C-alpha positions as CSV (number, residue, x, y, z in Angstrom):
1,M,0.0,-0.1,0.0
2,G,2.2,2.7,-1.4
3,N,5.5,3.6,0.5
4,L,4.2,3.0,4.2
5,Q,6.4,3.3,7.0
6,A,6.5,3.4,10.8
7,N,10.1,3.6,11.4
8,L,10.8,6.7,14.0
9,T,14.2,7.0,12.9
10,M,13.4,7.2,9.2
11,F,11.2,9.9,10.1
12,W,13.4,11.9,11.8
13,K,15.8,11.6,9.1
14,E,13.3,12.5,6.5
15,T,11.9,15.6,7.8
16,F,14.5,17.0,10.9
17,I,17.8,16.1,8.6
18,Q,16.3,16.1,5.1
19,K,13.9,19.0,5.7
20,I,11.5,17.1,3.1
21,P,8.1,18.9,3.6
22,L,5.7,16.8,6.2
23,V,1.8,17.2,5.5
24,L,-0.3,16.2,8.7
25,W,-3.3,13.8,7.4
26,G,-6.0,15.1,9.6
27,A,-7.0,19.0,10.8
28,N,-8.3,17.3,14.1
29,E,-7.4,16.9,18.0
30,R,-4.8,14.1,16.7
31,G,-3.8,16.3,14.3
32,E,-3.4,19.4,16.9
33,Y,-1.4,17.0,19.0
34,F,1.2,16.0,16.5
35,H,1.6,19.5,15.1
36,C,2.6,20.5,19.5
37,V,5.1,17.5,19.7
38,L,6.7,18.2,16.2
39,K,7.1,21.9,16.8
40,M,8.6,21.2,19.9
41,A,11.1,18.6,18.5
42,G,12.3,21.0,15.6
43,I,10.0,20.0,12.9
44,N,7.1,22.4,11.2
45,P,4.5,20.8,9.3
46,V,3.9,22.8,6.1
47,C,0.6,22.0,6.3
48,Y,-2.5,20.0,7.2
49,G,-4.2,17.7,4.4
50,E,-7.8,16.6,4.6
51,T,-11.0,15.2,2.7
52,D,-13.6,17.5,4.3
53,P,-14.6,19.9,1.6
54,H,-16.4,21.9,5.3
55,K,-12.3,22.6,6.1
56,I,-10.7,22.8,3.2
57,R,-11.6,26.5,1.7
58,P,-9.3,28.9,0.6
59,K,-7.2,30.4,3.2
60,A,-8.1,28.3,5.5
61,L,-5.7,27.7,8.8
62,F,-5.9,25.3,11.7
63,K,-3.2,26.0,14.2
64,G,-1.2,28.4,12.0
65,I,-1.2,26.6,8.7
66,P,-3.2,25.9,5.7
67,I,-5.5,22.9,4.9
68,Y,-5.0,21.4,1.7
69,D,-6.4,18.7,-0.7
70,I,-4.3,15.9,-2.1
71,E,-4.5,17.2,-5.3
72,T,-3.4,20.9,-4.1
73,V,-0.8,19.4,-1.6
74,A,0.7,17.8,-4.9
75,S,0.7,20.9,-6.8
76,K,2.3,22.5,-4.1
77,Y,5.5,20.4,-3.3
78,P,6.9,18.3,-5.8
79,K,8.4,15.9,-2.8
80,F,7.0,15.6,0.6
81,N,5.6,13.1,3.1
82,I,2.7,12.5,5.1
83,L,1.9,11.7,8.6
84,I,-1.5,10.1,9.4
85,T,-3.1,11.5,12.6
86,G,-6.5,10.0,13.2
87,K,-7.6,7.4,14.9
88,R,-6.8,3.7,14.4
89,S,-10.7,2.8,13.3
90,E,-9.9,4.9,10.6
91,T,-6.5,4.4,9.2
92,G,-7.5,1.2,6.8
93,E,-10.1,3.9,5.2
94,V,-6.9,7.0,5.1
95,L,-4.5,4.5,4.1
96,S,-6.3,3.3,0.8
97,F,-7.7,6.7,0.0
98,L,-4.0,8.2,0.3
99,A,-2.3,4.8,-1.8
100,N,-4.8,5.6,-4.9
101,A,-4.2,9.5,-4.4
102,L,-0.3,9.1,-4.8
103,S,-0.9,6.9,-7.6
104,A,-2.6,9.0,-9.5
105,F,-0.2,11.7,-9.0
106,G,2.8,9.3,-9.8
107,L,4.2,10.0,-6.2
108,D,3.7,6.1,-4.5
109,D,7.0,5.1,-4.9
110,K,8.4,8.4,-4.0
111,A,5.8,10.2,-1.4
112,I,6.5,8.4,2.1
113,L,3.2,7.9,3.9
114,F,4.3,7.2,8.1
115,L,2.0,5.9,10.8
116,L,3.5,6.3,14.0
117,E,2.5,4.7,17.4
118,S,0.7,7.4,18.8
119,Y,1.2,6.5,22.6
120,E,1.3,10.1,23.9
121,Y,4.4,9.8,26.6
122,A,6.5,7.4,24.8
123,L,6.7,9.3,21.1
124,H,6.9,12.8,22.7
125,T,9.9,11.6,25.0
126,K,11.6,9.6,22.1
127,L,11.3,12.8,19.5
128,L,12.2,15.3,22.4
129,S,15.4,13.3,23.1
130,M,16.3,13.4,19.2
131,Y,16.3,16.8,18.7
132,R,18.0,17.7,22.1
133,K,20.9,15.8,20.5
134,T,21.0,17.9,17.7
135,L,22.0,20.7,20.1
136,L,24.9,19.3,21.3
137,K,28.4,20.9,21.0
138,K,30.1,17.4,21.9
139,N,28.5,13.8,21.0
140,S,31.3,12.0,23.2
141,F,31.4,12.9,26.9
142,S,31.7,11.0,30.2
143,I,30.0,11.7,33.5
144,I,30.6,10.3,36.3
145,G,28.0,10.8,38.9
146,N,27.1,9.8,42.5
147,T,24.1,8.4,41.5
148,C,22.2,6.2,38.6
149,T,20.8,9.9,37.4
150,A,24.1,9.9,35.3
151,C,22.5,7.8,32.7
152,D,19.0,9.2,33.0
153,L,20.9,12.2,31.8
154,Y,21.9,10.1,28.7
155,R,18.5,8.7,28.1
156,Y,17.3,12.6,28.1
157,I,19.4,13.2,24.8
158,D,18.9,10.0,23.3
159,M,22.9,8.8,23.7
160,P,24.6,5.6,25.3
161,A,25.5,6.0,28.5
162,K,29.6,6.3,28.7
163,T,30.0,5.8,32.5
164,P,30.4,3.2,34.9
165,T,28.0,5.4,37.5
166,N,25.1,3.7,36.4
167,Q,22.4,1.8,38.5
168,M,23.8,2.8,41.6
169,I,24.8,5.0,44.8
170,I,28.1,6.1,45.7
171,Y,27.7,8.1,49.1
172,P,29.0,11.7,49.6
173,L,32.2,11.2,51.0
174,H,33.3,7.7,48.9
175,Y,32.0,10.1,46.0
176,L,34.1,13.0,46.6
177,R,37.4,10.7,47.1
178,L,36.3,9.0,44.0
179,I,36.7,12.0,42.1
180,S,40.0,13.0,43.5
181,R,41.6,10.5,42.1
182,L,39.6,8.9,39.1
183,E,42.0,7.0,37.1
184,Y,43.6,5.8,40.1
185,Y,40.2,4.5,41.1
186,L,38.9,3.7,38.0
187,S,42.3,1.6,36.9
188,M,41.2,-1.1,39.7
189,P,38.8,-4.3,39.4
190,I,35.5,-3.7,41.5
191,E,35.7,-6.2,44.0
192,F,32.6,-8.1,46.1
193,D,32.2,-6.7,49.6
194,H,29.3,-7.2,51.0
195,M,25.6,-8.0,50.8
196,A,23.9,-4.6,52.4
197,L,21.5,-7.2,54.5
198,K,20.0,-4.2,56.6
199,P,18.0,-2.0,54.2
200,V,19.2,1.1,53.9
201,P,16.4,4.2,53.3
202,P,14.9,5.3,50.4
203,Y,15.7,1.5,49.8
204,S,14.0,-1.5,50.9
205,R,15.9,-4.1,49.4
206,I,19.0,-6.4,50.1
207,Y,21.6,-5.6,47.8
208,P,25.3,-6.0,46.9
209,V,27.9,-3.7,47.5
210,G,31.1,-3.1,46.0
211,R,34.4,-1.6,46.6
212,L,37.5,-0.1,45.0
213,D,40.3,0.1,47.8
214,D,38.5,2.7,50.4
215,I,35.2,3.2,48.0
216,K,31.9,1.6,48.5
217,I,29.5,1.5,46.0
218,H,25.7,0.3,46.3
219,F,24.5,-1.5,43.3
220,V,20.7,-0.3,45.0
221,H,18.8,-2.2,41.9
222,D,20.8,-5.2,41.5
223,M,20.3,-8.7,43.5
224,E,23.5,-10.3,43.0
225,F,26.7,-8.6,42.4
226,G,27.8,-10.5,38.6
227,N,25.6,-8.7,37.2
228,A,26.8,-5.2,38.7
229,K,30.3,-6.2,38.2
230,D,29.6,-6.8,34.6
231,R,27.7,-3.4,33.9
232,W,30.7,-1.6,35.7
233,E,33.5,-3.0,34.1
234,T,31.2,-2.1,30.3
235,G,30.5,1.4,31.2
236,T,34.5,1.7,32.9
237,Q,36.0,0.8,28.9
238,M,33.4,3.3,27.3
239,I,34.7,6.4,29.5
240,D,35.5,9.3,26.8
241,W,38.5,11.0,29.2
242,D,39.3,13.7,26.9
243,N,35.1,14.9,27.6
244,L,35.0,14.2,31.5
């Protein structure tokens, strides 16, 4: 059915990187949602597409952009892509109409129809992460944190975590000791110290504690030391020492 895609990475490449004009198919509540999310992610749709004659009027605007029928879209933009915004129950009918219309204009192998999962939070989060990544001045750096929020920051910008400080806590005095002699401590193999048999607030579970010389690392999200040790060693090998 035409060139139909559901790949968010491909959508990003087509719309944000290659700047191919994007048409939101459906001047409705769902279309408004997509428009708002896309604008926050640096993507500006050129128009809405519609079949409803009551919405397609001369100089008609919806949320600041025009509403066109498919013939007008094809005449204005030699190349464009379409994001379908309607309800799932209407998708089949919309796809059929657009596939036939694009074929009639000889665009069935050129224009891409995108049908993205519209779980609001997930789509919003992924698109904004992609956008934030484009604002970075450096694409490689390591964050040495004393809690697992270090890796939350990598997720915030859609990047792999180049840090061993993941899913753990290093309490303040130990953390200050660590960063004062970072290369020394991170050159050492992490060893098992003990199981925290008495849960420490706010964590009400038993977890393994690792040791680097005189520094204790609390792997509060793990049940056993092996997984924590593998994750720590993998993160240590990924550190970008030139950008800490």
